[in-house]
Structure formats: structure tokens, C-alpha cells
TIMIFI-827865 format. One record per residue: x, y, z of N, C-alpha, C in turn; residue in three letters; residue number from 1. Coordinates in steps of 0.02 Angstrom, whole numbers, plus 32768, in hexadecimal, padded with zeros to 4 digits. Example, Ala and Ser with C-alpha at 12.3 -4.5 7.8 and 13.67 -1.06 7.14 Angstrom:
2
<rec n_xx="8294" n_yy="7EE4" n_zz="8186" ca_xx="8267" ca_yy="7F1F" ca_zz="8186" c_xx="8294" c_yy="7F5B" c_zz="8186" residuo="ALA" num="1"/>
<rec n_xx="8282" n_yy="7F90" n_zz="8162" ca_xx="82AC" ca_yy="7FCB" ca_zz="8165" c_xx="8285" c_yy="8002" c_zz="818A" residuo="SER" num="2"/>
This chain:
77
<rec n_xx="4E90" n_yy="8B65" n_zz="CAA2" ca_xx="4EC1" ca_yy="8B82" ca_zz="CACE" c_xx="4EA1" c_yy="8B90" c_zz="CB11" residuo="MET" num="1"/>
<rec n_xx="4EC2" n_yy="8B7C" n_zz="CB45" ca_xx="4EA5" ca_yy="8B85" ca_zz="CB87" c_xx="4EDB" c_yy="8B82" c_zz="CBBC" residuo="THR" num="2"/>
<rec n_xx="4ECF" n_yy="8BA5" n_zz="CBF2" ca_xx="4EF9" ca_yy="8B9E" ca_zz="CC2D" c_xx="4EDD" c_yy="8B68" c_zz="CC5B" residuo="LEU" num="3"/>
<rec n_xx="4EA0" n_yy="8B51" n_zz="CC4C" ca_xx="4E82" ca_yy="8B1C" ca_zz="CC73" c_xx="4EA7" c_yy="8ADB" c_zz="CC68" residuo="LEU" num="4"/>
<rec n_xx="4EB9" n_yy="8ABB" n_zz="CC9E" ca_xx="4EDB" ca_yy="8A7B" ca_zz="CC99" c_xx="4EA8" c_yy="8A43" c_zz="CC90" residuo="THR" num="5"/>
<rec n_xx="4EBF" n_yy="8A09" n_zz="CC7D" ca_xx="4E93" ca_yy="89D0" ca_zz="CC75" c_xx="4E70" c_yy="89C1" c_zz="CCB8" residuo="VAL" num="6"/>
<rec n_xx="4E93" n_yy="89C6" n_zz="CCEE" ca_xx="4E76" ca_yy="89BA" ca_zz="CD30" c_xx="4E40" c_yy="89ED" c_zz="CD41" residuo="GLU" num="7"/>
<rec n_xx="4E4C" n_yy="8A2C" n_zz="CD31" ca_xx="4E1B" ca_yy="8A60" ca_zz="CD3F" c_xx="4DDC" c_yy="8A55" c_zz="CD14" residuo="GLN" num="8"/>
<rec n_xx="4DE5" n_yy="8A44" n_zz="CCD5" ca_xx="4DAC" ca_yy="8A36" ca_zz="CCA9" c_xx="4D85" c_yy="89FB" c_zz="CCC4" residuo="ILE" num="9"/>
<rec n_xx="4DA8" n_yy="89C7" n_zz="CCDB" ca_xx="4D87" ca_yy="898C" ca_zz="CCF7" c_xx="4D5B" c_yy="89A0" c_zz="CD33" residuo="LYS" num="10"/>
<rec n_xx="4D75" n_yy="89CA" n_zz="CD5F" ca_xx="4D50" ca_yy="89E1" ca_zz="CD9A" c_xx="4D12" c_yy="8A08" c_zz="CD85" residuo="LYS" num="11"/>
<rec n_xx="4D19" n_yy="8A34" n_zz="CD54" ca_xx="4CE0" ca_yy="8A5B" ca_zz="CD3C" c_xx="4CAB" c_yy="8A2D" c_zz="CD1E" residuo="LEU" num="12"/>
<rec n_xx="4CC0" n_yy="89FC" n_zz="CCF7" ca_xx="4C91" ca_yy="89CD" ca_zz="CCD8" c_xx="4C6D" c_yy="89A3" c_zz="CD0D" residuo="LYS" num="13"/>
<rec n_xx="4C91" n_yy="898E" n_zz="CD40" ca_xx="4C72" ca_yy="8966" ca_zz="CD76" c_xx="4C3B" c_yy="898D" c_zz="CD99" residuo="GLU" num="14"/>
<rec n_xx="4C43" n_yy="89CF" n_zz="CD9D" ca_xx="4C11" ca_yy="89F9" ca_zz="CDBE" c_xx="4BDE" c_yy="8A15" c_zz="CD8C" residuo="LYS" num="15"/>
<rec n_xx="4BE2" n_yy="8A00" n_zz="CD4E" ca_xx="4BB6" ca_yy="8A18" ca_zz="CD18" c_xx="4BBA" c_yy="8A64" c_zz="CD10" residuo="TRP" num="16"/>
<rec n_xx="4BF6" n_yy="8A80" n_zz="CD17" ca_xx="4C00" ca_yy="8AC7" ca_zz="CD0F" c_xx="4C18" c_yy="8AD4" c_zz="CCC8" residuo="ILE" num="17"/>
<rec n_xx="4BF3" n_yy="8AFE" n_zz="CCA4" ca_xx="4C07" ca_yy="8B10" ca_zz="CC60" c_xx="4C44" c_yy="8B3F" c_zz="CC64" residuo="ALA" num="18"/>
<rec n_xx="4C6F" n_yy="8B39" n_zz="CC32" ca_xx="4CAB" ca_yy="8B63" ca_zz="CC30" c_xx="4CB8" c_yy="8B75" c_zz="CBE7" residuo="TYR" num="19"/>
<rec n_xx="4CD5" n_yy="8BB0" n_zz="CBDB" ca_xx="4CE4" ca_yy="8BC4" ca_zz="CB96" c_xx="4D24" c_yy="8BA3" c_zz="CB7D" residuo="PRO" num="20"/>
<rec n_xx="4D27" n_yy="8B98" n_zz="CB3C" ca_xx="4D65" ca_yy="8B81" ca_zz="CB1C" c_xx="4D73" c_yy="8BB0" c_zz="CAE1" residuo="ILE" num="21"/>
<rec n_xx="4DB1" n_yy="8BB7" n_zz="CAD1" ca_xx="4DC7" ca_yy="8BDF" ca_zz="CA98" c_xx="4DEB" c_yy="8BB0" c_zz="CA69" residuo="VAL" num="22"/>
<rec n_xx="4DD6" n_yy="8BAD" n_zz="CA29" ca_xx="4DF7" ca_yy="8B80" ca_zz="C9FA" c_xx="4E30" c_yy="8BA2" c_zz="C9D5" residuo="ASP" num="23"/>
<rec n_xx="4E50" n_yy="8B7D" n_zz="C9A9" ca_xx="4E8C" ca_yy="8B94" ca_zz="C986" c_xx="4E7F" c_yy="8BCB" c_zz="C953" residuo="ASP" num="24"/>
<rec n_xx="4E40" n_yy="8BDC" n_zz="C946" ca_xx="4E32" ca_yy="8C11" ca_zz="C915" c_xx="4E39" c_yy="8C56" c_zz="C932" residuo="THR" num="25"/>
<rec n_xx="4E46" n_yy="8C5C" n_zz="C973" ca_xx="4E4E" ca_yy="8C9D" ca_zz="C994" c_xx="4E81" c_yy="8CC8" c_zz="C970" residuo="CYS" num="26"/>
<rec n_xx="4E6F" n_yy="8D07" n_zz="C964" ca_xx="4E9D" ca_yy="8D35" ca_zz="C943" c_xx="4EBA" c_yy="8D69" c_zz="C973" residuo="ILE" num="27"/>
<rec n_xx="4EA9" n_yy="8D63" n_zz="C9B2" ca_xx="4EC4" ca_yy="8D90" ca_zz="C9E5" c_xx="4EAB" c_yy="8DD7" c_zz="C9DF" residuo="GLY" num="28"/>
<rec n_xx="4E6B" n_yy="8DDF" n_zz="C9D0" ca_xx="4E50" ca_yy="8E22" ca_zz="C9C5" c_xx="4E44" c_yy="8E49" c_zz="CA06" residuo="CYS" num="29"/>
<rec n_xx="4E44" n_yy="8E28" n_zz="CA3F" ca_xx="4E3D" ca_yy="8E47" ca_zz="CA80" c_xx="4DF5" c_yy="8E54" c_zz="CA95" residuo="TRP" num="30"/>
<rec n_xx="4DC3" n_yy="8E47" n_zz="CA6B" ca_xx="4D7E" ca_yy="8E56" ca_zz="CA7C" c_xx="4D68" c_yy="8E32" c_zz="CABC" residuo="ALA" num="31"/>
<rec n_xx="4D78" n_yy="8DF1" n_zz="CAC0" ca_xx="4D63" ca_yy="8DCA" ca_zz="CAFB" c_xx="4D84" c_yy="8DE3" c_zz="CB3A" residuo="CYS" num="32"/>
<rec n_xx="4DC2" n_yy="8DF6" n_zz="CB36" ca_xx="4DE6" ca_yy="8E10" ca_zz="CB70" c_xx="4DC8" c_yy="8E52" c_zz="CB87" residuo="VAL" num="33"/>
<rec n_xx="4DB8" n_yy="8E7D" n_zz="CB57" ca_xx="4D9B" ca_yy="8EBE" ca_zz="CB68" c_xx="4D57" c_yy="8EB6" c_zz="CB89" residuo="ALA" num="34"/>
<rec n_xx="4D31" n_yy="8E84" n_zz="CB75" ca_xx="4CEE" ca_yy="8E79" ca_zz="CB90" c_xx="4CF0" c_yy="8E53" c_zz="CBD2" residuo="ILE" num="35"/>
<rec n_xx="4D1B" n_yy="8E21" n_zz="CBD6" ca_xx="4D1B" ca_yy="8DF4" ca_zz="CC10" c_xx="4D62" c_yy="8DE3" c_zz="CC25" residuo="SER" num="36"/>
<rec n_xx="4D85" n_yy="8E15" n_zz="CC40" ca_xx="4DCB" ca_yy="8E0B" ca_zz="CC53" c_xx="4DD4" c_yy="8DDB" c_zz="CC8D" residuo="GLU" num="37"/>
<rec n_xx="4D9F" n_yy="8DCB" n_zz="CCB1" ca_xx="4DA4" ca_yy="8D9A" ca_zz="CCE7" c_xx="4DA3" c_yy="8D53" c_zz="CCCD" residuo="GLU" num="38"/>
<rec n_xx="4D94" n_yy="8D4B" n_zz="CC8C" ca_xx="4D90" ca_yy="8D08" ca_zz="CC6D" c_xx="4DC5" c_yy="8CFD" c_zz="CC38" residuo="VAL" num="39"/>
<rec n_xx="4DD5" n_yy="8D31" n_zz="CC12" ca_xx="4E03" ca_yy="8D2A" ca_zz="CBD9" c_xx="4E40" c_yy="8D57" c_zz="CBE1" residuo="PHE" num="40"/>
<rec n_xx="4E78" n_yy="8D3F" n_zz="CBC7" ca_xx="4EB4" ca_yy="8D67" ca_zz="CBC1" c_xx="4ED9" c_yy="8D50" c_zz="CB83" residuo="LYS" num="41"/>
<rec n_xx="4F07" n_yy="8D78" n_zz="CB6B" ca_xx="4F2F" ca_yy="8D65" ca_zz="CB31" c_xx="4F6F" c_yy="8D44" c_zz="CB49" residuo="LEU" num="42"/>
<rec n_xx="4F82" n_yy="8D0E" n_zz="CB28" ca_xx="4FC0" ca_yy="8CEB" ca_zz="CB3A" c_xx="4FFC" c_yy="8D0C" c_zz="CB18" residuo="ASP" num="43"/>
<rec n_xx="5035" n_yy="8CED" n_zz="CB1D" ca_xx="5073" ca_yy="8D08" ca_zz="CB01" c_xx="5071" c_yy="8D0D" c_zz="CAB5" residuo="ASP" num="44"/>
<rec n_xx="5045" n_yy="8CE6" n_zz="CA95" ca_xx="503E" ca_yy="8CE7" ca_zz="CA4C" c_xx="5008" c_yy="8D18" c_zz="CA36" residuo="GLU" num="45"/>
<rec n_xx="4FE9" n_yy="8D3A" n_zz="CA66" ca_xx="4FB5" ca_yy="8D6B" ca_zz="CA56" c_xx="4F71" c_yy="8D4B" c_zz="CA49" residuo="GLY" num="46"/>
<rec n_xx="4F68" n_yy="8D0E" n_zz="CA5E" ca_xx="4F28" ca_yy="8CEA" ca_zz="CA55" c_xx="4F04" c_yy="8CE7" c_zz="CA98" residuo="LYS" num="47"/>
<rec n_xx="4EC2" n_yy="8CE6" n_zz="CA95" ca_xx="4E99" ca_yy="8CE4" ca_zz="CAD1" c_xx="4E9D" c_yy="8CA0" c_zz="CAF3" residuo="SER" num="48"/>
<rec n_xx="4EA0" n_yy="8CA1" n_zz="CB35" ca_xx="4E9D" ca_yy="8C64" ca_zz="CB5E" c_xx="4E6C" c_yy="8C70" c_zz="CB97" residuo="VAL" num="49"/>
<rec n_xx="4E51" n_yy="8C39" n_zz="CBB1" ca_xx="4E20" ca_yy="8C3C" ca_zz="CBE7" c_xx="4E44" c_yy="8C38" c_zz="CC2A" residuo="VAL" num="50"/>
<rec n_xx="4E31" n_yy="8C65" n_zz="CC57" ca_xx="4E4D" ca_yy="8C67" ca_zz="CC9A" c_xx="4E26" c_yy="8C36" c_zz="CCC6" residuo="ILE" num="51"/>
<rec n_xx="4E48" n_yy="8C12" n_zz="CCF1" ca_xx="4E29" ca_yy="8BE3" ca_zz="CD1E" c_xx="4DFD" c_yy="8C07" c_zz="CD50" residuo="THR" num="52"/>
<rec n_xx="4DBF" n_yy="8BEF" n_zz="CD56" ca_xx="4D8F" ca_yy="8C0A" ca_zz="CD86" c_xx="4D65" c_yy="8BCF" c_zz="CDA0" residuo="ARG" num="53"/>
<rec n_xx="4D45" n_yy="8BD8" n_zz="CDD9" ca_xx="4D18" ca_yy="8BA5" ca_zz="CDF2" c_xx="4CD5" c_yy="8BA7" c_zz="CDCE" residuo="ASN" num="54"/>
<rec n_xx="4CC3" n_yy="8BE0" n_zz="CDB3" ca_xx="4C85" ca_yy="8BE9" ca_zz="CD8F" c_xx="4C8E" c_yy="8C21" c_zz="CD5C" residuo="SER" num="55"/>
<rec n_xx="4C69" n_yy="8C1B" n_zz="CD25" ca_xx="4C6C" ca_yy="8C4E" ca_zz="CCF1" c_xx="4C2A" c_yy="8C73" c_zz="CCE9" residuo="TYR" num="56"/>
<rec n_xx="4BFD" n_yy="8C68" n_zz="CD1A" ca_xx="4BBD" ca_yy="8C8B" ca_zz="CD1A" c_xx="4BC8" c_yy="8CD5" c_zz="CD28" residuo="GLU" num="57"/>
<rec n_xx="4B9F" n_yy="8CFE" n_zz="CD0C" ca_xx="4BA1" ca_yy="8D46" ca_zz="CD19" c_xx="4BE5" c_yy="8D65" c_zz="CD06" residuo="ASP" num="58"/>
<rec n_xx="4C05" n_yy="8D4A" n_zz="CCD3" ca_xx="4C46" ca_yy="8D64" ca_zz="CCBE" c_xx="4C46" c_yy="8D7F" c_zz="CC76" residuo="CYS" num="59"/>
<rec n_xx="4C0C" n_yy="8D8B" n_zz="CC5B" ca_xx="4C05" ca_yy="8DA8" ca_zz="CC17" c_xx="4C23" c_yy="8D7B" c_zz="CBE1" residuo="SER" num="60"/>
<rec n_xx="4C27" n_yy="8D3A" n_zz="CBEC" ca_xx="4C42" ca_yy="8D0D" ca_zz="CBBA" c_xx="4C17" c_yy="8D0E" c_zz="CB7B" residuo="VAL" num="61"/>
<rec n_xx="4BD5" n_yy="8D0F" n_zz="CB82" ca_xx="4BAA" ca_yy="8D11" ca_zz="CB47" c_xx="4BB7" c_yy="8D50" c_zz="CB1D" residuo="ASP" num="62"/>
<rec n_xx="4BC5" n_yy="8D88" n_zz="CB3D" ca_xx="4BD5" ca_yy="8DC5" ca_zz="CB19" c_xx="4C18" c_yy="8DBD" c_zz="CAF4" residuo="ASP" num="63"/>
<rec n_xx="4C48" n_yy="8D9C" n_zz="CB14" ca_xx="4C88" ca_yy="8D90" ca_zz="CAF3" c_xx="4C80" c_yy="8D61" c_zz="CAB7" residuo="SER" num="64"/>
<rec n_xx="4C56" n_yy="8D2F" n_zz="CABE" ca_xx="4C49" ca_yy="8D01" ca_zz="CA87" c_xx="4C2A" c_yy="8D27" c_zz="CA4C" residuo="ILE" num="65"/>
<rec n_xx="4BFB" n_yy="8D52" n_zz="CA5B" ca_xx="4BDA" ca_yy="8D79" ca_zz="CA26" c_xx="4C0A" c_yy="8DAA" c_zz="CA05" residuo="SER" num="66"/>
<rec n_xx="4C39" n_yy="8DC5" n_zz="CA2A" ca_xx="4C67" ca_yy="8DF7" ca_zz="CA10" c_xx="4CA1" c_yy="8DD9" c_zz="C9E8" residuo="ALA" num="67"/>
<rec n_xx="4CAD" n_yy="8D98" n_zz="C9EF" ca_xx="4CE6" ca_yy="8D79" ca_zz="C9CC" c_xx="4CDA" c_yy="8D7A" c_zz="C981" residuo="CYS" num="68"/>
<rec n_xx="4D05" n_yy="8D9A" n_zz="C95B" ca_xx="4CFA" ca_yy="8DA1" ca_zz="C913" c_xx="4D05" c_yy="8D60" c_zz="C8EC" residuo="PRO" num="69"/>
<rec n_xx="4D25" n_yy="8D2F" n_zz="C90A" ca_xx="4D33" ca_yy="8CF0" ca_zz="C8E6" c_xx="4D14" c_yy="8CB3" c_zz="C909" residuo="VAL" num="70"/>
<rec n_xx="4CE5" n_yy="8CC0" n_zz="C938" ca_xx="4CC1" ca_yy="8C8A" ca_zz="C95B" c_xx="4CEF" c_yy="8C57" c_zz="C97B" residuo="ASP" num="71"/>
<rec n_xx="4D22" n_yy="8C6E" n_zz="C99D" ca_xx="4D54" ca_yy="8C41" ca_zz="C9BC" c_xx="4D3F" c_yy="8C29" c_zz="CA01" residuo="SER" num="72"/>
<rec n_xx="4D0E" n_yy="8C49" n_zz="CA20" ca_xx="4CFD" ca_yy="8C3A" ca_zz="CA66" c_xx="4CBA" c_yy="8C15" c_zz="CA67" residuo="ILE" num="73"/>
<rec n_xx="4CB9" n_yy="8BE0" n_zz="CA8F" ca_xx="4C7D" ca_yy="8BB7" ca_zz="CA97" c_xx="4C77" c_yy="8B9F" c_zz="CADE" residuo="LYS" num="74"/>
<rec n_xx="4C3A" n_yy="8B8F" n_zz="CAF2" ca_xx="4C2F" ca_yy="8B6F" ca_zz="CB33" c_xx="4C3B" c_yy="8B25" c_zz="CB2D" residuo="TRP" num="75"/>
<rec n_xx="4C57" n_yy="8B08" n_zz="CB61" ca_xx="4C63" ca_yy="8AC0" ca_zz="CB66" c_xx="4C47" c_yy="8AA8" c_zz="CBA8" residuo="GLU" num="76"/>
<rec n_xx="4C2D" n_yy="8A6B" n_zz="CBAA" ca_xx="4C15" ca_yy="8A4D" ca_zz="CBE8" c_xx="4C35" c_yy="8A0A" c_zz="CBF2" residuo="LYS" num="77"/>
């Protein structure tokens, strides 16, 4: 699940910028949003999605990954 479009992902990949992804196992626990609200939000179904950014450095993404109880968040390049 992501708010990132295919075009935005393509641009990030071209620049070798890592970005987080959230898979379908998300249970909507809110941990990632509480830790890194500039990167994650809950969608209408209560599942986490990634907010579009030019960079995800210094956004506590690693802390959100560690806090996810079902390991739904991963880095992608």
C-alpha cells in the first residue's frame, strides 16, 4: 500500500533514493504514524500508506520498521 505513484517510484529509483514500502500484512496499529508522521499515514481502510517525499532520510523510518508488530514496512531501492 502506498501513496507513491509509479512515476514517483521511478524518479526515486533513477536517483538511487531508498523509500519505504508497506505490504498487505499491515494491521493499522498506528505505530509507524506515531513515530514518523511525515512519512506514514493511515488510509480510509485504516492501513498504513507512504506519503510522497523527495527523500526519506532523517525521518525515523528505521524506528517505524522496528516498531511494526507484523513486519509490514521495508526499504526499497
